C-alpha positions in Angstrom: -6.9 -3.1 -9.4 -7.6 -1.4 -12.8 -10.1 1.4 -13.2 -12.4 -0.8 -15.2 -12.3 -3.6 -12.7 -12.9 -1.3 -9.8 -15.8 0.3 -11.5 -17.3 -3.1 -12.3 -16.9 -4.2 -8.7 -18.6 -1.1 -7.4 -21.4 -1.6 -9.9 -21.9 -5.1 -8.6 -21.9 -3.9 -5.0 -24.5 -1.3 -5.9 -26.7 -4.0 -7.4 -26.3 -6.2 -4.4 -27.4 -3.3 -2.1 -30.5 -2.8 -4.3 -31.4 -6.5 -4.1 -31.0 -6.7 -0.3 -33.3 -3.7 0.2 -36.1 -5.5 -1.6 -35.9 -8.9 0.1 -38.7 -8.4 2.5 -41.1 -5.8 3.8 -40.2 -6.5 7.4 -36.7 -5.1 7.2 -36.3 -2.4 9.8 -36.4 1.2 8.6 -33.1 2.0 10.2 -31.4 -0.8 8.3 -32.9 0.5 5.0 -31.5 3.9 5.9 -28.2 2.4 6.6 -28.2 0.6 3.3 -29.2 3.9 1.6 -26.1 5.6 3.1 -23.9 2.7 1.9 -25.4 3.0 -1.6 -24.7 6.8 -1.6 -21.1 6.2 -0.5 -20.6 3.5 -3.2 -22.1 5.7 -5.9 -19.7 8.5 -4.9 -16.7 6.1 -5.0 -17.8 4.8 -8.4 -18.0 8.4 -9.7 -14.6 9.1 -8.4 -13.1 6.0 -10.1 -14.8 7.0 -13.4 -13.4 10.6 -13.3 -9.9 10.3 -12.0 -7.5 9.6 -14.9 -4.6 9.2 -12.4 -6.0 5.7 -11.6 -5.6 4.2 -15.1 -2.7 2.1 -16.3 -1.9 1.6 -20.0 -2.8 3.8 -23.0 -5.9 5.8 -23.8 -7.1 8.6 -26.0 -7.9 11.7 -24.0 -10.3 14.2 -25.4 -9.0 17.8 -25.0 -9.6 21.0 -26.8 -8.6 20.4 -30.4 -9.1 16.7 -30.5 -7.7 13.5 -29.0 -4.3 12.9 -27.6 -2.6 9.6 -26.8 -1.7 9.2 -23.1 0.2 6.4 -21.4 0.6 5.8 -17.7 2.4 3.1 -15.7 3.2 2.5 -12.1 1.0 3.0 -9.0 0.6 6.4 -7.4 3.0 6.7 -4.5 2.0 8.7 -1.4 4.0 12.0 -1.0 5.8 11.5 -4.3 5.0 13.5 -7.5 3.8 12.0 -10.8 6.5 12.1 -13.4 5.4 13.3 -16.8 7.7 12.6 -19.8 7.6 14.9 -22.8 9.1 13.9 -26.1 10.8 16.1 -28.7 9.5 17.3 -32.1 9.0 14.5 -34.5 8.9 11.9 -31.7 6.1 10.0 -30.1 5.9 8.8 -26.5 7.2 5.4 -27.7 10.7 7.0 -27.8 10.4 7.4 -24.0 9.0 3.9 -23.3 12.1 2.4 -21.9 12.7 5.3 -19.5 9.0 5.2 -18.5 9.1 1.5 -17.8 12.2 1.8 -15.6 11.0 4.8 -13.6 7.6 3.2 -13.1 9.2 0.5 -10.9 9.2 3.1 -8.2 7.0 6.0 -9.3 3.8 6.9 -11.2 4.9 7.9 -14.7 2.9 9.2 -17.6 3.7 10.4 -21.1 1.6 11.8 -24.0 1.8 12.5 -27.7 1.2 16.2 -28.7 -1.0 16.9 -31.7 0.6 15.6 -34.9 2.9 13.2 -33.0 2.5 9.4 -32.4 -1.1 8.3 -32.1 -2.6 11.7 -31.4 -4.9 13.6 -33.8 -3.4 15.9 -36.4 -3.6 19.6 -35.4 -6.6 21.3 -36.8 -4.6 24.4 -37.6 -1.4 26.3 -36.7 -0.1 25.8 -33.2 1.9 27.9 -30.8 3.8 27.2 -27.6 0.7 28.5 -25.8 -1.3 25.8 -27.5 1.2 23.2 -26.4 0.9 24.5 -22.8 -2.9 24.3 -23.0 -2.7 20.6 -24.1 -0.2 19.9 -21.3 -2.5 21.4 -18.7 -5.4 19.3 -19.9 -3.3 16.2 -19.7 -2.2 17.1 -16.2 -5.7 17.8 -15.1 -6.6 14.2 -16.1 -3.7 12.2 -15.0 -2.6 14.1 -11.9 -5.5 16.3 -10.8 -4.3 18.2 -7.7 -1.2 15.9 -7.3 2.2 17.4 -7.7 4.2 16.6 -10.8 7.8 16.6 -12.2 8.1 17.4 -15.9 10.9 15.8 -17.8 11.2 17.1 -21.4 13.5 16.4 -24.3 14.1 19.1 -27.0 10.8 20.8 -27.9 9.2 18.9 -25.0 11.7 20.5 -22.7 10.9 24.0 -24.1 7.2 23.5 -23.5 7.8 22.2 -20.0 10.0 25.2 -19.3 7.5 27.7 -20.5 4.7 25.9 -18.7 6.2 25.5 -15.2 6.1 29.1 -14.1 2.3 29.1 -14.9 1.5 26.2 -12.6 3.8 26.4 -9.6 1.3 24.8 -7.2 1.5 21.6 -9.2 4.9 21.6 -11.0 7.5 20.8 -8.3 10.4 19.8 -10.4 11.9 20.1 -13.9 14.3 18.0 -16.0 15.4 19.5 -19.4 17.2 17.1 -21.7 19.0 19.1 -24.3 15.9 21.3 -24.4 15.3 23.7 -27.4 16.9 27.0 -26.6 14.6 29.9 -25.7 16.3 31.9 -28.4 16.8 29.2 -31.0 15.8 31.2 -34.1 17.9 34.2 -33.2 20.8 31.8 -32.4 20.7 30.3 -35.8 20.2 33.5 -37.8 22.9 35.2 -35.6 25.4 32.6 -36.4 24.5 31.7 -40.0 23.9 34.8 -42.1 21.4 35.0 -44.9 24.3 35.2 -47.4 25.6 31.8 -46.3 26.1 29.1 -48.9 26.6 25.4 -48.9 25.9 23.3 -45.8 25.4 26.4 -43.6 22.7 27.8 -45.9 20.9 24.4 -45.8 20.9 24.3 -42.0 19.6 27.9 -41.8 16.9 27.3 -44.4 15.7 24.0 -42.9 15.6 25.2 -39.4 13.8 28.4 -40.2 11.2 26.3 -42.1 10.7 23.9 -39.2 10.4 26.7 -36.6 7.9 28.6 -38.8 5.5 25.6 -38.8 6.9 23.2 -41.2 6.8 20.3 -38.8 4.4 17.5 -37.8 2.9 19.6 -35.0 2.3 22.6 -37.3 3.8 24.6 -34.4 5.5 27.9 -34.7 8.4 28.6 -32.3 9.6 32.1 -31.7 12.7 33.4 -29.9 12.0 34.8 -26.5 14.9 35.6 -24.3 12.8 36.1 -21.2 12.8 33.1 -18.9 10.3 33.4 -16.1 11.1 32.0 -12.8 9.3 28.9 -11.5 10.6 29.5 -8.0 13.1 27.4 -6.2 12.0 24.0 -7.6 14.7 21.4 -8.2 15.9 21.8 -11.8 18.3 19.6 -13.8 19.4 20.9 -17.2 21.4 18.3 -19.1 23.1 19.2 -22.4 24.7 17.0 -25.0 28.5 16.4 -24.8 29.1 14.9 -28.3 29.6 18.0 -30.5 27.4 17.0 -33.4 26.6 20.6 -34.3 30.4 21.2 -34.5 30.5 19.1 -37.6 28.6 21.8 -39.7 31.2 23.4 -41.9 32.3 26.9 -41.0 29.6 27.5 -38.4 29.8 24.4 -36.2 31.8 25.9 -33.3 29.5 28.9 -33.0 26.4 26.8 -33.2 27.7 24.7 -30.3 28.5 27.8 -28.4 25.0 29.4 -28.7 23.4 26.0 -27.9 25.4 25.9 -24.6 24.4 29.5 -23.9 20.7 28.5 -24.4 21.0 25.6 -21.9 22.6 28.0 -19.4 19.7 30.4 -20.0 17.3 27.8 -18.8 18.9 27.9 -15.3 17.0 31.1 -14.7 13.9 29.0 -14.2 14.9 28.2 -10.6 17.3 29.3 -7.9 18.0 25.6 -7.4 19.0 24.7 -10.9 22.0 22.7 -12.1 23.6 22.3 -15.5 25.4 19.1 -16.4 26.8 17.5 -19.5 26.1 14.0 -20.9 29.6 13.5 -22.2 28.8 10.5 -24.5 25.5 11.8 -25.9 24.3 13.6 -28.9 20.9 15.3 -28.9 19.0 12.1 -27.7 20.4 11.9 -24.2 17.7 9.5 -23.1 18.7 7.1 -25.9 22.5 7.5 -25.9 22.9 7.6 -22.1 19.7 6.5 -20.5 21.3 6.2 -17.1 22.1 10.0 -17.2 18.5 10.8 -18.0 17.2 8.4 -15.3 19.6 9.8 -12.7 18.5 13.4 -13.4 14.8 12.5 -13.2 15.2 10.5 -10.0 17.2 13.2 -8.4 14.6 15.8 -9.1 11.8 13.6 -8.1 13.4 12.7 -4.8 14.1 16.3 -4.0 10.5 17.3 -4.9 9.2 14.5 -2.7 11.5 15.5 0.2 
């Protein structure tokens, strides 16, 4: 039953209680007291339905600090299983994860959201940081999960934000899946491989990436290198990196770019003592598109372990 339908039904019941209590002065006082208790219980239930975002299915605009973000949820809550939260990469909306969400929701409760500047969400009101991204994620989780446990599955920048957030909320985040997540030292990796004196394709890659990471992106978010990876405990962690060496095609610097990208994926293993790194052999950066079964297997594995 949908949130709106349940609320409407509870309102109707409340009205019925009110009518019954007025149908005659001879009704016994104890019955009136009993009806009053029922009314109180129903009012409490109605309030709960109105405030628990984890009960809604479909898409909605959620008001958070900074504006409105587009949120989508599907699948019913499952007892003793965490809510799966999918997080897209930079330049992508939640629609890029729709097929994964639909498949996972056959068994689990699954939600996704657009960060500011992406998809149907509001444009950012000013410069953003990773901390701002974490604050938005927390607000979304408060609404769609409340005190329920969650598994975060993020691609690219979504993976970076998930990885930075998990150590802050260990009571709620019980599993992580990082799909070719942005390296914790991405800027240093690029500038370390491609010198300022570079020319040609290498120079273009360096200039474009520095501009993007300094806020020249739809989210107006600045991303800084930070080699420190804080632990999120012993939660199940699946780090999946691309296997198709698309970075290797960049003239002169490709091999080294692939090397530092792999090192960045290995760095994320410091998030958990129960982490595992695997390779999607037939995938470029978009693992959930190129090999959706790999992404699904990783998310299901972590969710099952978190539920166990």
